[in-house]
matplotlib code that plots the C-alpha trace (Angstrom):
import matplotlib.pyplot as plt

x = [139.1, 140.9, 139.7, 136.8, 139.0, 140.7, 139.7, 139.1, 137.2, 134.4, 131.9, 130.4, 126.7, 126.7, 129.1, 126.9, 123.3, 125.2, 126.7, 123.2, 121.1, 119.0, 119.1, 120.9, 117.2, 116.4, 119.4, 119.6, 116.7, 118.4, 120.9, 118.7, 117.0, 120.3, 119.6, 123.3, 126.4, 127.0, 130.0, 130.2, 133.3, 134.1, 132.1, 129.2, 129.2, 127.4, 130.6, 129.5, 131.2, 132.2, 131.2, 128.5, 127.5, 128.2, 126.2, 123.5, 123.6, 123.4, 119.3, 117.9, 116.6, 114.8, 113.2, 112.2, 111.2, 108.8, 106.4, 106.5, 105.4, 103.4, 101.2, 100.8, 100.1, 97.2, 96.1, 94.7, 93.4, 91.3, 90.2, 89.5, 87.8, 85.6, 86.2, 87.0, 83.8, 82.0, 82.9, 80.7, 83.7, 85.4, 81.3, 83.1, 86.9, 86.6, 89.7, 91.1, 90.7, 92.0, 94.8, 96.2, 95.0, 97.2, 100.5, 99.8, 100.1, 103.0, 104.7, 103.9, 105.0, 108.8, 108.8, 108.4, 109.9, 113.3, 112.4, 112.1, 116.3, 117.8, 114.8, 117.8, 116.6, 113.3, 112.3, 109.8, 109.0, 108.5, 105.4, 104.3, 104.5, 102.7, 99.9, 99.5, 99.1, 96.5, 94.5, 94.6, 93.4, 90.6, 89.2, 89.3, 86.9, 84.0, 85.0, 84.9, 87.5, 86.3, 86.2, 89.3, 90.8, 88.6, 89.7, 94.1, 93.1, 92.1, 95.4, 96.7, 95.4, 96.7, 99.9, 100.6, 98.5, 101.9, 104.0, 102.4, 102.9, 106.3, 106.7, 105.2, 107.6, 110.5, 111.6, 113.5, 109.7, 109.9, 108.6, 111.0, 109.7, 106.3, 106.3, 108.7, 105.7, 102.8, 105.2, 105.1, 102.0, 100.4, 102.6, 101.6, 97.7, 98.1, 100.0, 96.8, 94.5, 97.0, 96.6, 93.7, 91.5, 94.8, 94.5, 92.4, 90.9]
y = [85.6, 86.7, 88.9, 90.2, 92.0, 91.2, 89.9, 93.1, 93.7, 91.4, 90.6, 87.8, 87.6, 88.1, 90.7, 92.5, 92.5, 93.8, 96.7, 97.4, 96.4, 93.6, 90.5, 88.4, 86.3, 89.8, 90.2, 87.2, 87.8, 91.0, 89.4, 86.9, 89.3, 91.5, 94.8, 93.7, 91.9, 88.5, 86.0, 82.4, 80.9, 77.0, 75.7, 78.0, 80.7, 84.1, 87.2, 90.6, 93.7, 96.4, 99.2, 97.7, 97.2, 101.1, 102.4, 99.9, 101.6, 104.7, 103.9, 101.2, 103.7, 106.0, 102.7, 101.7, 105.9, 105.3, 102.8, 105.7, 108.6, 106.2, 105.0, 108.4, 109.7, 106.9, 107.7, 111.0, 110.2, 108.2, 110.1, 112.8, 110.7, 110.0, 106.4, 107.1, 109.1, 105.6, 103.9, 104.1, 103.1, 107.2, 108.7, 108.6, 110.5, 114.0, 116.8, 115.5, 111.6, 112.1, 114.3, 112.3, 108.8, 111.0, 111.3, 107.3, 106.6, 108.3, 106.8, 103.4, 104.0, 105.6, 102.5, 100.1, 101.4, 101.4, 97.5, 97.2, 99.0, 96.5, 93.4, 91.6, 94.6, 94.1, 96.9, 95.6, 97.9, 100.2, 97.7, 97.1, 101.4, 101.8, 99.4, 100.7, 104.2, 102.9, 100.9, 104.2, 106.6, 103.9, 103.8, 107.9, 108.1, 104.8, 102.2, 98.6, 96.5, 95.0, 98.7, 99.9, 96.1, 97.7, 100.8, 99.5, 97.2, 100.0, 101.3, 98.1, 97.7, 100.8, 99.7, 96.6, 98.3, 100.3, 97.6, 95.4, 99.2, 99.0, 95.1, 96.2, 99.3, 96.7, 99.6, 96.6, 95.7, 91.7, 88.9, 89.2, 92.3, 91.9, 89.2, 91.6, 94.3, 91.7, 91.0, 93.7, 95.1, 91.6, 92.2, 96.3, 94.3, 92.0, 94.6, 97.2, 93.8, 93.0, 96.1, 97.1, 96.0, 97.7, 101.1, 104.4, 106.4]
z = [66.8, 64.1, 61.7, 64.2, 66.2, 69.8, 72.7, 74.3, 71.6, 72.6, 76.0, 77.0, 76.9, 80.9, 80.7, 78.1, 79.8, 82.9, 80.9, 79.1, 82.1, 80.6, 81.4, 79.3, 77.9, 76.3, 75.1, 73.0, 71.5, 70.5, 69.4, 67.7, 65.7, 64.5, 66.5, 68.1, 66.0, 67.7, 67.1, 68.6, 69.9, 68.5, 71.7, 71.0, 73.4, 72.3, 71.9, 71.7, 70.0, 72.8, 70.5, 69.4, 73.1, 74.0, 71.0, 72.0, 75.5, 74.4, 73.0, 75.6, 78.8, 75.8, 74.3, 77.8, 78.0, 75.6, 77.0, 80.2, 77.7, 75.1, 78.4, 80.4, 77.2, 76.0, 79.9, 79.1, 75.7, 77.8, 79.7, 77.4, 74.8, 78.3, 78.5, 82.2, 82.7, 80.9, 83.9, 87.3, 89.5, 88.4, 88.7, 92.9, 91.8, 92.8, 91.7, 94.8, 94.0, 89.6, 90.6, 93.1, 89.9, 87.7, 90.6, 91.5, 87.5, 86.6, 90.0, 88.7, 85.2, 86.7, 88.7, 86.2, 83.4, 86.0, 86.9, 83.1, 83.7, 85.5, 86.4, 88.2, 91.2, 92.6, 94.9, 96.7, 98.6, 96.5, 95.3, 97.9, 99.8, 95.3, 96.3, 99.4, 97.9, 95.1, 98.0, 100.5, 97.3, 96.4, 100.1, 99.9, 97.4, 98.8, 96.2, 96.6, 96.6, 93.5, 91.6, 92.8, 91.3, 88.0, 88.1, 88.0, 85.8, 83.1, 83.1, 83.5, 80.1, 79.1, 79.8, 78.2, 74.7, 74.8, 75.4, 72.3, 70.4, 71.0, 70.3, 66.7, 66.1, 67.3, 69.7, 71.7, 73.5, 73.0, 75.0, 78.2, 78.6, 78.0, 80.7, 83.2, 83.0, 82.9, 86.6, 87.9, 87.2, 89.1, 92.3, 92.4, 92.0, 94.7, 96.6, 96.8, 97.9, 100.6, 102.0, 101.2, 104.2, 106.0, 105.0, 106.0, 104.2]

ax = plt.figure().add_subplot(projection="3d")
ax.plot(x, y, z, "-o")
ax.set_aspect("equal")
plt.show()
């Protein structure tokens, strides 16, 4: 690697992705976009400069944090614009239920950001717990399962719109992140449906 630094200056794909806490596919896409320098060995393997990895590591979490704040902000705008009020199921929500829904939304986004940062570490217990809490909240206001799913789908739309906006802004969101977000939200929804018949209002 003459002329490009010593062996210690360059990391393998797996080493770099572990330091950045991202999936290897995500790192490949970042490299293809020119977001991080990459060097190919004679055998065709990618190598990443350690200094670039460290610099990118300092900015990866804030990018995922943008997803959290963008989604929460969009949800608040939807509520203030009367979008929620136009939904028939929302009439069942008293102030306590609305506050519980906000808390669940914040908890979902925190868990999603944690998962997006380390997609190989799937916290299925936390996902199941979140689904049960959504089911309990829906049952507490007398929502049938269909309306509970509609309520979750509205928030899901807010989240996926935020992911799309990050992709357009080239803030690090990509097809891999979109797939991870889709998997996570689908698992929470399944957990809610599974728990709906078990939980008590």
